[in-house]
LUMLUMVO-545398 format. One record per atom (N, C-alpha, C): residue number from 1; residue in three letters; atom name; x, y, z. Coordinates in Angstrom, 3 decimals. Each point is the difference from the previous one (the first is absolute). Example, Ala and Ser with C-alpha at 12.3 -4.5 7.8 and 13.67 -1.06 7.14 Angstrom:
BEGIN
- pos, code, site, px, py, pz
- 1, ALA, N, 13.190, -5.690, 7.800
- 1, ALA, CA, -0.890, 1.190, 0.000
- 1, ALA, C, 0.900, 1.200, 0.000
- 2, SER, N, -0.350, 1.050, -0.720
- 2, SER, CA, 0.820, 1.190, 0.060
- 2, SER, C, -0.770, 1.090, 0.730
//
This chain:
BEGIN
- pos, code, site, px, py, pz
- 1, MET, N, 93.359, 96.220, 108.043
- 1, MET, CA, 0.090, -1.118, -0.899
- 1, MET, C, 0.037, 0.482, -1.441
- 2, SER, N, 0.527, -0.800, -0.868
- 2, SER, CA, 0.048, 0.416, -1.394
- 2, SER, C, -1.397, 0.010, -0.587
- 3, THR, N, -0.181, 0.780, -1.041
- 3, THR, CA, -1.309, 0.097, -0.624
- 3, THR, C, -0.035, -0.729, -1.322
- 4, THR, N, 1.069, -0.721, -0.324
- 4, THR, CA, 0.047, -0.757, -1.241
- 4, THR, C, 0.205, -1.465, 0.313
- 5, PRO, N, -0.396, -0.848, -0.925
- 5, PRO, CA, 0.174, -1.419, 0.257
- 5, PRO, C, 1.470, -0.379, 0.089
- 6, GLU, N, 0.268, -1.107, 0.688
- 6, GLU, CA, 1.368, -0.462, 0.158
- 6, GLU, C, 0.594, -0.381, -1.353
- 7, THR, N, 1.177, 0.505, -0.264
- 7, THR, CA, 0.729, -0.395, -1.193
- 7, THR, C, 1.413, -0.364, 0.410
- 8, ALA, N, 0.719, -0.640, -0.904
- 8, ALA, CA, 1.349, -0.468, 0.316
- 8, ALA, C, 0.944, 1.128, 0.366
- 9, ASP, N, -0.209, 1.194, -0.530
- 9, ASP, CA, 0.927, 1.100, 0.259
- 9, ASP, C, -0.549, 1.039, 0.976
- 10, SER, N, -1.032, -0.347, 0.758
- 10, SER, CA, -0.563, 0.957, 0.945
- 10, SER, C, 0.138, -0.515, 1.432
- 11, PHE, N, -0.132, 0.917, 0.946
- 11, PHE, CA, 0.065, -0.330, 1.418
- 11, PHE, C, -1.312, 0.390, 0.658
- 12, GLU, N, -0.456, -0.811, 0.924
- 12, GLU, CA, -1.161, 0.318, 0.829
- 12, GLU, C, 0.538, 0.757, 1.210
- 13, VAL, N, -0.462, 1.231, 0.212
- 13, VAL, CA, 0.471, 0.813, 1.116
- 13, VAL, C, -1.185, 0.551, 0.773
- 14, VAL, N, 0.283, 0.431, 1.224
- 14, VAL, CA, -1.026, 0.590, 0.856
- 14, VAL, C, 0.503, 1.340, 0.498
- 15, VAL, N, -0.803, 1.039, -0.135
- 15, VAL, CA, 0.321, 1.315, 0.541
- 15, VAL, C, -0.898, 0.186, 1.221
- 16, SER, N, 0.606, 0.136, 1.159
- 16, SER, CA, -0.772, 0.128, 1.233
- 16, SER, C, -0.493, 1.431, 0.178
- 17, SER, N, -0.838, 0.197, 0.998
- 17, SER, CA, -0.580, 1.323, 0.242
- 17, SER, C, 1.049, 1.053, 0.339
- 18, ASP, N, 1.166, -0.421, 0.517
- 18, ASP, CA, 1.059, 0.974, 0.305
- 18, ASP, C, 0.906, 0.253, -1.210
- 19, GLY, N, -0.318, -0.642, -1.121
- 19, GLY, CA, 0.763, 0.231, -1.216
- 19, GLY, C, 1.166, -0.940, -0.217
- 20, SER, N, 0.229, -0.902, 0.968
- 20, SER, CA, 1.105, -0.941, -0.187
- 20, SER, C, -0.400, -1.081, -0.996
- 21, LEU, N, 0.993, -0.526, -0.679
- 21, LEU, CA, -0.208, -0.987, -1.048
- 21, LEU, C, 0.524, -1.345, 0.469
- 22, THR, N, -0.809, -1.044, -0.170
- 22, THR, CA, 0.392, -1.344, 0.390
- 22, THR, C, -0.122, -0.923, -1.195
- 23, VAL, N, 1.041, -0.790, -0.218
- 23, VAL, CA, -0.039, -1.032, -1.029
- 23, VAL, C, 0.087, -1.330, 0.735
- 24, PRO, N, -1.030, -0.843, -0.110
- 24, PRO, CA, 0.038, -1.281, 0.705
- 24, PRO, C, 1.211, -0.834, -0.409
- 25, ALA, N, 0.556, -0.741, 0.960
- 25, ALA, CA, 1.189, -0.812, -0.244
- 25, ALA, C, -0.209, -0.968, -1.160
- 26, ALA, N, -1.199, -0.555, -0.128
- 26, ALA, CA, -0.279, -0.935, -1.093
- 26, ALA, C, 0.132, 0.681, -1.359
- 27, GLU, N, -0.384, 1.268, -0.065
- 27, GLU, CA, 0.137, 0.760, -1.255
- 27, GLU, C, 1.468, 0.189, -0.342
- 28, LEU, N, 0.793, 0.350, 0.991
- 28, LEU, CA, 1.426, 0.177, -0.238
- 28, LEU, C, 0.637, -1.307, -0.448
- 29, ALA, N, -0.354, -1.079, 0.664
- 29, ALA, CA, 0.557, -1.306, -0.354
- 29, ALA, C, -0.420, -0.419, -1.401
- 30, ARG, N, -1.224, 0.315, -0.382
- 30, ARG, CA, -0.505, -0.365, -1.323
- 30, ARG, C, 0.856, 0.606, -1.101
- 31, HIS, N, 0.571, 1.156, 0.266
- 31, HIS, CA, 0.830, 0.700, -0.979
- 31, HIS, C, 1.501, -0.202, 0.239
- 32, GLY, N, 0.337, -0.752, 1.019
- 32, GLY, CA, 1.416, -0.237, 0.287
- 32, GLY, C, 0.706, 1.212, 0.578
- 33, VAL, N, -0.751, 0.895, 0.642
- 33, VAL, CA, 0.586, 1.205, 0.597
- 33, VAL, C, 0.630, -0.374, 1.336
- 34, ARG, N, 1.249, 0.396, 0.177
- 34, ARG, CA, 0.738, -0.332, 1.211
- 34, ARG, C, 0.122, 1.217, 0.908
- 35, PRO, N, 0.240, -0.232, 1.296
- 35, PRO, CA, 0.184, 1.117, 0.926
- 35, PRO, C, 1.081, 0.953, -0.498
- 36, GLY, N, -0.251, 1.287, 0.131
- 36, GLY, CA, 0.954, 1.018, -0.428
- 36, GLY, C, -0.197, 0.465, -1.428
- 37, THR, N, -0.885, -0.661, -0.728
- 37, THR, CA, -0.260, 0.400, -1.382
- 37, THR, C, -0.742, 1.328, -0.012
- 38, HIS, N, 0.414, 0.900, -0.879
- 38, HIS, CA, -0.685, 1.277, -0.156
- 38, HIS, C, -0.996, -0.107, -1.144
- 39, LEU, N, -1.231, 0.394, 0.261
- 39, LEU, CA, -1.050, -0.016, -1.006
- 39, LEU, C, -0.499, 1.427, -0.210
- 40, ARG, N, -0.420, 0.293, -1.204
- 40, ARG, CA, -0.555, 1.315, -0.291
- 40, ARG, C, -1.455, -0.192, -0.391
- 41, LEU, N, -0.897, 0.734, 0.629
- 41, LEU, CA, -1.415, -0.059, -0.335
- 41, LEU, C, -0.290, 1.003, -1.106
- 42, VAL, N, -0.769, -0.426, -0.954
- 42, VAL, CA, -0.399, 0.868, -1.105
- 42, VAL, C, -1.512, 0.079, -0.002
- 43, LYS, N, -0.520, 1.206, 0.088
- 43, LYS, CA, -1.442, 0.184, 0.008
- 43, LYS, C, -0.560, -0.396, -1.365
- 44, PRO, N, -1.054, -0.838, -0.023
- 44, PRO, CA, -0.572, -0.410, -1.288
- 44, PRO, C, -0.646, 1.176, -0.710
- 45, GLU, N, 0.007, -0.059, -1.323
- 45, GLU, CA, -0.654, 1.040, -0.778
- 45, GLU, C, -1.505, -0.098, 0.194
- 46, VAL, N, -0.639, 1.139, 0.110
- 46, VAL, CA, -1.453, 0.034, 0.124
- 46, VAL, C, -0.571, 0.187, -1.394
- 47, ALA, N, -0.914, -0.875, -0.365
- 47, ALA, CA, -0.599, 0.084, -1.333
- 47, ALA, C, -0.785, 1.298, -0.147
- 48, SER, N, 0.150, 0.611, -1.119
- 48, SER, CA, -0.715, 1.237, -0.284
- 48, SER, C, -1.458, -0.303, -0.296
- 49, ARG, N, -0.886, 0.858, 0.432
- 49, ARG, CA, -1.423, -0.184, -0.286
- 49, ARG, C, -0.376, 0.601, -1.339
- 50, ARG, N, 0.928, 0.679, -0.612
- 50, ARG, CA, -0.265, 0.557, -1.320
- 50, ARG, C, 0.036, -1.103, -1.036
- 51, GLY, N, -0.437, 0.348, -1.188
- 51, GLY, CA, 0.024, -0.965, -1.085
- 51, GLY, C, 1.418, -0.400, -0.331
- 52, GLY, N, 0.133, -0.889, -0.915
- 52, GLY, CA, 1.325, -0.439, -0.390
- 52, GLY, C, 0.054, -1.498, -0.126
- 53, ARG, N, 1.129, -0.466, -0.396
- 53, ARG, CA, 0.173, -1.430, -0.221
- 53, ARG, C, -0.091, -0.746, 1.323
- 54, SER, N, -0.820, -1.015, 0.020
- 54, SER, CA, -0.154, -0.769, 1.229
- 54, SER, C, 0.391, -1.460, -0.168
- 55, ALA, N, 0.423, -0.369, -1.193
- 55, ALA, CA, 0.359, -1.396, -0.233
- 55, ALA, C, 1.090, -0.446, 0.960
- 56, GLY, N, -0.247, -1.088, 0.692
- 56, GLY, CA, 0.991, -0.579, 0.896
- 56, GLY, C, 0.004, 0.540, 1.412
- 57, LYS, N, -0.784, 1.016, 0.308
- 57, LYS, CA, 0.043, 0.579, 1.343
- 57, LYS, C, -0.558, -0.933, 1.066
- 58, LEU, N, -0.850, -0.945, -0.395
- 58, LEU, CA, -0.551, -0.940, 0.964
- 58, LEU, C, 0.699, -1.357, -0.056
- 59, ALA, N, 1.040, -0.097, -0.816
- 59, ALA, CA, 0.718, -1.267, -0.144
- 59, ALA, C, 0.507, -0.476, 1.353
- 60, GLY, N, -0.234, -1.246, 0.286
- 60, GLY, CA, 0.479, -0.585, 1.238
- 60, GLY, C, -0.929, 0.163, 1.182
- 61, LEU, N, -1.072, 0.764, -0.142
- 61, LEU, CA, -0.911, 0.198, 1.127
- 61, LEU, C, -1.000, -1.141, 0.139
- 62, VAL, N, -0.278, -0.697, -1.095
- 62, VAL, CA, -0.942, -1.114, 0.019
- 62, VAL, C, 0.761, -1.262, -0.397
- 63, PRO, N, -0.110, -1.054, 0.799
- 63, PRO, CA, 0.709, -1.242, -0.325
- 63, PRO, C, -0.453, -0.573, -1.348
- 64, ASP, N, 0.926, -0.645, -0.705
- 64, ASP, CA, -0.301, -0.584, -1.300
- 64, ASP, C, -1.173, -0.971, 0.058
- 65, GLU, N, -0.107, -0.769, 1.087
- 65, GLU, CA, -1.087, -0.977, 0.117
- 65, GLU, C, -1.359, 0.688, -0.007
- 66, VAL, N, -0.093, 1.160, 0.646
- 66, VAL, CA, -1.263, 0.738, 0.046
- 66, VAL, C, -0.346, 0.520, -1.387
- 67, ILE, N, 0.991, 0.489, -0.715
- 67, ILE, CA, -0.234, 0.501, -1.352
- 67, ILE, C, -0.463, -1.136, -0.903
- 68, GLU, N, 0.643, -1.161, 0.106
- 68, GLU, CA, -0.393, -1.162, -0.813
- 68, GLU, C, -1.421, -0.435, 0.326
- 69, ALA, N, -0.344, -0.062, 1.288
- 69, ALA, CA, -1.353, -0.398, 0.407
- 69, ALA, C, -1.031, 0.999, -0.522
- 70, TRP, N, 0.302, 1.288, 0.096
- 70, TRP, CA, -0.909, 1.046, -0.492
- 70, TRP, C, -0.182, -0.125, -1.508
- 71, SER, N, 1.075, -0.206, -0.713
- 71, SER, CA, -0.056, -0.151, -1.447
- 71, SER, C, -0.842, -1.214, -0.389
- 72, GLN, N, 0.192, -1.102, 0.721
- 72, GLN, CA, -0.769, -1.217, -0.281
- 72, GLN, C, -1.483, 0.225, 0.290
- 73, ALA, N, -0.313, 0.685, 1.084
- 73, ALA, CA, -1.398, 0.280, 0.339
- 73, ALA, C, -0.650, 0.863, -1.076
- 74, LEU, N, 0.734, 0.983, -0.522
- 74, LEU, CA, -0.544, 0.826, -1.080
- 74, LEU, C, -0.254, -0.828, -1.252
- 75, ASP, N, 0.921, -0.896, -0.316
- 75, ASP, CA, -0.194, -0.887, -1.154
- 75, ASP, C, -1.207, -0.903, 0.203
- 76, ASP, N, -0.142, -0.527, 1.215
- 76, ASP, CA, -1.076, -0.950, 0.289
- 76, ASP, C, -1.388, 0.631, -0.106
- 77, ASP, N, -0.151, 1.249, 0.421
- 77, ASP, CA, -1.350, 0.586, -0.021
- 77, ASP, C, -0.217, 1.000, -1.137
- 78, ARG, N, 0.886, -0.006, -0.982
- 78, ARG, CA, -0.136, 0.915, -1.136
- 78, ARG, C, -1.359, -0.133, -0.694
- 79, PRO, N, -0.475, -1.233, -0.321
- 79, PRO, CA, -1.305, -0.109, -0.664
- 79, PRO, C, -1.138, 0.597, 0.838
- 80, GLU, N, 0.057, -0.195, 1.307
- 80, GLU, CA, -1.031, 0.549, 0.886
- 80, GLU, C, 0.014, 1.532, -0.022
- 81, ARG, N, 1.193, 0.585, 0.028
- 81, ARG, CA, 0.104, 1.466, -0.039
- 81, ARG, C, -0.491, 0.542, -1.334
- 82, ARG, N, 0.323, -0.686, -1.082
- 82, ARG, CA, -0.460, 0.442, -1.318
- 82, ARG, C, -1.516, -0.034, -0.095
- 83, SER, N, -0.616, -1.068, 0.495
- 83, SER, CA, -1.460, -0.090, -0.079
- 83, SER, C, -0.667, 1.038, 0.899
- 84, ALA, N, 0.618, 0.337, 1.109
- 84, ALA, CA, -0.561, 1.013, 0.903
- 84, ALA, C, 0.016, 1.384, -0.643
- 85, LEU, N, 0.996, 0.267, -0.863
- 85, LEU, CA, 0.086, 1.302, -0.657
- 85, LEU, C, -1.028, 0.173, -1.098
- 86, GLY, N, -0.406, -1.091, -0.590
- 86, GLY, CA, -0.920, 0.089, -1.129
- 86, GLY, C, 0.725, 0.518, -1.208
- 87, PRO, N, -0.751, 0.331, -1.047
- 87, PRO, CA, 0.653, 0.478, -1.227
- 87, PRO, C, 0.745, 1.323, 0.237
- 88, VAL, N, 1.200, 0.056, -0.500
- 88, VAL, CA, 0.819, 1.201, 0.137
- 88, VAL, C, 0.337, 0.495, -1.399
- 89, ALA, N, -0.371, 1.240, -0.277
- 89, ALA, CA, 0.308, 0.572, -1.317
- 89, ALA, C, 1.426, 0.517, 0.008
- 90, GLY, N, 0.623, -0.078, -1.138
- 90, GLY, CA, 1.316, 0.586, -0.089
- 90, GLY, C, 0.948, -0.912, -0.536
//
Protein backbone atom coordinates (compact mmCIF):
# COMPACT_ATOMS: atom_id res chain seq x y z
CA MET A 1 0.00 0.00 0.00
CA SER A 2 1.12 3.55 -0.46
CA THR A 3 2.70 5.31 2.47
CA THR A 4 1.37 8.75 1.61
CA PRO A 5 -2.11 10.14 1.82
CA GLU A 6 -4.34 9.96 -1.23
CA THR A 7 -3.89 12.86 -3.59
CA ALA A 8 -5.37 13.63 -6.99
CA ASP A 9 -2.17 12.66 -8.81
CA SER A 10 -1.27 9.52 -6.86
CA PHE A 11 -2.28 5.86 -7.09
CA GLU A 12 -2.97 3.43 -4.26
CA VAL A 13 -1.02 0.24 -5.05
CA VAL A 14 -0.25 -3.04 -3.31
CA VAL A 15 3.03 -4.94 -3.55
CA SER A 16 2.48 -8.59 -2.65
CA SER A 17 4.97 -10.88 -0.94
CA ASP A 18 6.07 -12.27 -4.33
CA GLY A 19 6.88 -8.75 -5.53
CA SER A 20 3.97 -8.38 -7.92
CA LEU A 21 2.24 -5.02 -8.07
CA THR A 22 -1.54 -4.63 -8.03
CA VAL A 23 -3.51 -1.47 -8.68
CA PRO A 24 -7.17 -1.82 -7.67
CA ALA A 25 -9.64 -1.29 -10.52
CA ALA A 26 -11.27 1.59 -8.62
CA GLU A 27 -7.91 3.39 -8.52
CA LEU A 28 -7.46 2.99 -12.25
CA ALA A 29 -10.99 4.21 -12.91
CA ARG A 30 -10.49 7.20 -10.62
CA HIS A 31 -7.69 8.37 -12.91
CA GLY A 32 -9.38 7.39 -16.16
CA VAL A 33 -6.73 4.75 -16.93
CA ARG A 34 -7.89 2.37 -19.64
CA PRO A 35 -6.78 -1.19 -20.42
CA GLY A 36 -3.49 -1.25 -22.32
CA THR A 37 -2.25 2.01 -20.84
CA HIS A 38 1.44 1.97 -19.95
CA LEU A 39 2.34 3.53 -16.62
CA ARG A 40 5.79 4.24 -15.22
CA LEU A 41 6.40 4.00 -11.48
CA VAL A 42 8.73 6.55 -9.96
CA LYS A 43 10.23 5.86 -6.56
CA PRO A 44 9.48 8.77 -4.19
CA GLU A 45 12.39 10.79 -2.89
CA VAL A 46 13.42 9.89 0.63
CA ALA A 47 13.78 12.91 2.87
CA SER A 48 17.28 13.44 4.13
CA ARG A 49 17.80 13.28 7.88
CA ARG A 50 20.48 15.91 7.64
CA GLY A 51 19.78 19.55 8.24
CA GLY A 52 18.49 21.75 5.52
CA ARG A 53 15.40 23.49 4.35
CA SER A 54 12.29 21.68 5.43
CA ALA A 55 9.61 24.18 4.47
CA GLY A 56 6.80 22.43 2.64
CA LYS A 57 8.00 18.85 3.15
CA LEU A 58 4.90 17.97 5.17
CA ALA A 59 2.50 19.84 2.88
CA GLY A 60 -0.55 17.77 2.12
CA LEU A 61 0.01 15.22 4.89
CA VAL A 62 -2.48 16.83 7.28
CA PRO A 63 -5.95 17.83 6.09
CA ASP A 64 -6.74 21.56 6.14
CA GLU A 65 -9.62 20.99 8.57
CA VAL A 66 -7.25 19.46 11.13
CA ILE A 67 -4.83 22.37 10.80
CA GLU A 68 -7.69 24.87 11.24
CA ALA A 69 -9.01 23.02 14.31
CA TRP A 70 -5.50 22.88 15.82
CA SER A 71 -4.96 26.58 15.16
CA GLN A 72 -8.31 27.44 16.74
CA ALA A 73 -7.55 25.30 19.80
CA LEU A 74 -4.21 27.09 20.25
CA ASP A 75 -5.96 30.46 20.01
CA ASP A 76 -8.65 29.36 22.47
CA ASP A 77 -6.27 28.24 25.23
CA ARG A 78 -3.54 30.85 24.74
CA PRO A 79 -4.37 32.70 28.01
CA GLU A 80 -4.25 29.42 29.95
CA ARG A 81 -0.85 28.51 28.48
CA ARG A 82 0.52 31.98 29.24
CA SER A 83 -0.60 31.81 32.87
CA ALA A 84 0.89 28.32 33.25
CA LEU A 85 4.30 29.62 32.10
CA GLY A 86 4.38 32.43 34.61
CA PRO A 87 6.61 35.43 34.06
CA VAL A 88 9.03 34.97 31.19
CA ALA A 89 12.08 37.20 30.93
CA GLY A 90 13.29 38.26 27.57
